[in-house]
C-alpha positions in Angstrom: 59.1 60.1 343.4 60.2 59.9 339.7 63.4 58.2 338.8 65.4 58.1 335.6 68.7 56.2 335.8 70.7 58.2 338.3 68.3 61.0 338.6 65.5 61.3 341.2 62.7 63.8 341.6 60.8 64.4 344.9 57.9 66.7 345.2 55.6 67.8 348.0 54.9 70.7 350.4 57.9 72.8 351.5 57.8 71.0 354.9 57.8 67.6 353.2 60.7 68.3 350.8 62.7 70.0 353.5 62.4 67.0 355.9 63.1 64.5 353.1 66.1 66.4 351.8 67.5 66.8 355.3 67.2 63.1 356.0 68.9 62.4 352.7 71.8 64.7 353.4 72.3 63.3 356.9 72.3 59.7 355.5 74.8 60.7 352.9 77.0 62.2 355.6 77.1 59.0 357.5 77.7 57.0 354.3 80.6 59.2 353.3 82.2 59.1 356.7 81.9 55.3 356.8 83.5 55.1 353.4 86.4 57.6 353.6 86.2 59.2 357.0 84.8 62.7 356.2 81.9 64.5 354.6 82.5 67.3 352.1 79.3 69.4 351.6 78.9 72.4 349.3 76.3 74.9 350.3 74.0 76.9 348.0 73.0 80.5 348.4 69.8 82.4 347.7 66.5 82.1 349.7 65.3 78.5 349.1 67.9 76.8 351.3 67.0 78.7 354.4 64.5 76.2 355.6 66.8 73.3 354.6 69.7 74.8 356.7 67.5 75.4 359.7 66.3 71.8 359.5 69.9 70.5 359.1 70.8 72.4 362.2 68.0 70.7 364.1 68.4 67.2 362.6 65.6 64.7 362.0 63.8 62.3 364.2 64.5 58.6 363.7 61.9 55.9 364.0 62.7 55.4 367.7 62.3 59.1 368.5 66.0 60.0 368.6 67.3 63.1 366.8 69.9 62.3 364.1 72.2 65.1 362.9 75.2 65.4 360.6 78.4 64.5 362.5 79.7 68.1 362.2 83.1 67.2 363.7 83.8 65.1 360.5 82.1 67.5 358.1 83.8 70.2 355.9 81.7 73.0 354.3 82.3 74.8 351.1 80.2 77.2 349.0 79.0 76.9 345.4 79.0 80.6 344.7 79.2 83.9 346.5 78.4 87.6 345.8 81.3 90.1 345.9 80.4 91.8 349.1 81.6 91.6 352.8 81.0 88.3 354.5 78.6 89.9 357.0 76.5 91.6 354.3 72.8 90.6 354.5 72.9 89.5 350.8 76.0 87.4 351.3 75.5 83.7 350.8 77.9 83.1 353.7 75.9 85.3 356.0 72.7 83.5 355.1 74.3 80.2 356.0 75.8 81.7 359.2 72.4 82.9 360.4 70.4 79.7 359.5 73.0 77.0 360.1 76.5 77.8 361.3 75.4 79.8 364.4 73.2 76.8 365.4 75.7 74.0 365.3 79.1 73.1 366.7 81.6 73.1 363.9 85.3 74.1 363.9 86.1 77.2 362.0 88.9 75.2 360.3 86.1 73.1 358.7 84.4 76.1 357.1 85.8 77.3 353.8 83.9 80.4 352.6 84.6 82.0 349.3 86.8 85.2 349.6 84.5 87.0 347.1 84.9 90.4 348.8 88.4 90.7 347.3 88.6 93.4 344.6 90.3 91.2 342.1 87.8 88.3 341.4 90.3 86.3 339.3 92.8 86.2 342.2 90.0 85.3 344.6 88.8 82.5 342.3 92.4 81.1 342.1 92.7 81.3 345.9 89.5 79.4 346.5 90.4 76.7 344.0 93.7 76.3 345.8 91.8 76.0 349.1 89.7 73.2 347.6 92.7 71.5 346.1 94.7 71.6 349.4 91.7 70.1 351.3 91.5 67.1 348.9 95.2 66.5 348.8 95.4 66.6 352.6 92.4 64.2 352.7 94.4 61.7 350.8 93.0 62.1 347.3 95.2 60.3 344.8 96.5 61.3 341.3 96.8 64.8 340.1 93.3 65.6 341.1 91.9 67.0 337.9 88.7 68.0 339.6 87.5 67.7 343.2 85.0 65.0 344.2 82.7 66.6 346.7 80.4 64.2 348.6 77.4 66.4 348.1 76.7 69.7 346.3 73.5 71.6 347.1 72.2 73.8 344.3 69.4 76.2 343.9 67.4 77.1 340.7 66.9 80.6 339.4 63.9 81.9 337.4 66.1 82.0 334.4 67.5 78.5 334.9 70.8 79.6 336.4 72.3 77.6 339.2 75.2 78.6 341.5 76.3 81.7 339.6 76.3 80.1 336.2 73.9 82.3 334.2 72.4 82.0 330.7 74.5 83.8 328.1 77.7 83.7 330.0 79.5 81.5 327.6 82.9 81.8 329.2 81.8 80.4 332.5 79.5 77.8 331.0 82.1 76.5 328.7 85.0 76.4 331.2 86.6 73.0 331.1 89.7 73.3 333.4 89.2 75.7 336.2 87.3 74.8 339.3 86.3 78.4 340.3 85.7 81.4 338.1 84.8 85.1 338.6 81.8 86.4 336.8 80.0 89.7 336.4 76.3 89.5 336.0 74.5 92.9 335.6 71.1 91.3 335.4 71.5 89.0 338.4 69.6 89.6 341.7 71.5 91.4 343.1 73.6 92.4 340.1 77.3 92.5 340.2 80.5 90.4 340.5 80.5 86.9 341.9 82.6 83.8 342.3 81.2 80.4 341.3 82.2 76.8 341.0 82.4 75.7 337.4 80.3 72.9 335.8 83.2 70.4 335.8 83.8 71.0 339.5 80.1 70.5 340.2 79.6 67.5 337.9 82.4 65.5 339.5 80.5 65.4 342.8 79.2 62.1 344.2 75.8 63.6 344.8 74.1 66.8 343.5 70.9 68.0 345.2 68.7 70.7 343.7 66.5 72.3 346.3 63.7 74.7 345.4 60.7 75.9 347.5 59.3 78.2 344.8 56.1 77.1 343.1 57.0 79.5 340.3 60.0 77.4 339.5 58.4 74.0 340.0 57.5 73.6 336.3 61.0 74.6 335.2 62.4 72.0 337.6 60.2 69.3 336.1 61.2 70.3 332.6 64.9 70.2 333.4 64.6 66.8 335.1 62.7 65.3 332.2 65.2 66.9 329.7 62.4 68.9 327.9 64.5 72.0 328.9 68.0 71.5 327.7 69.3 75.1 327.2 69.5 76.6 330.7 72.6 76.3 332.9 70.9 74.0 335.4 70.2 71.5 332.6 74.0 71.3 332.1 74.4 69.7 335.5 75.1 66.1 334.6 77.3 64.2 337.1 80.2 62.3 335.6 79.7 59.3 337.9 77.4 60.7 340.6 73.6 61.0 341.1 71.3 64.0 340.9 68.4 64.5 343.3 65.7 67.1 342.8 63.5 68.4 345.7 60.9 70.7 344.5 57.5 71.9 345.8 54.4 70.8 344.0 52.9 72.8 341.2 
C-alpha cells in the first residue's frame, strides 16, 4: 500500500484487489449507516467492475468465518455514467450491474436509481437524473441549498486514454463544468461511440470516498502515474475530492 495524505494505492492480483476493495466498500457502508442511517453508492460501468460486483453480491468472510455483506435495505444505488441505449442492452452499464450484482441481492427497486440515458434528448435526461439525485438528498435530510451531492462512495473505472465515468480527454465543456451535476456528452471515439450521460467532476469530487478500480495490467502504469501526480492532464487526474479520500485498487504491473 502506498499513501499520500488522503490518497491510498493498493495493488495485487485481480483476486486480491477485488477482495480488498469489497471489504473496504462493505466497511464504508456500515460506517455511513452508523453515521447518518444510509449508504449512497455510485456504481461504475465498463468491464473491470464485474468481478467487484460479483464479490459484493457474495460478501466477504470475517475472521470468525461469517459472511459480511452490505446492508442492502439501507443502501441506495446510483450510476456514474451510462450509454444512450435501452437499459437491457448488453453494453448498458445498468445491464452489466443487473447481471453481476442486482440480480444476486435483495434490494428494493425504490433504492435503485439508474440513469435514463435511453431518452432521445440527453440534456433533458441529464436534468432529470440531477433532480433525482437532488430529491434523494433532500429527502434524506441534507441541509442548506445542496450545491452538490455528497455520496458516501463513488466507484470509478479508468480508460486507456485516462477517461473516467464518461469524462473524456478533449471534451472541455464537460471537464470544465462547475455547476451541473449531470451532463450529456457525445463521444465518437469512445468504446462504444455515441451519446452518454455522466456525473460531472464537482459531483464526483464532493463524495466522501472515491474508489478507482482497474483489473487491466495495460492500465496499471497509468494508474500509478495518476496517483503519484506524474500524469496531470487526463480526466482521471482531475478527480480530487474536496473533503473526501481517494482509494486506488489496481492490478500489479
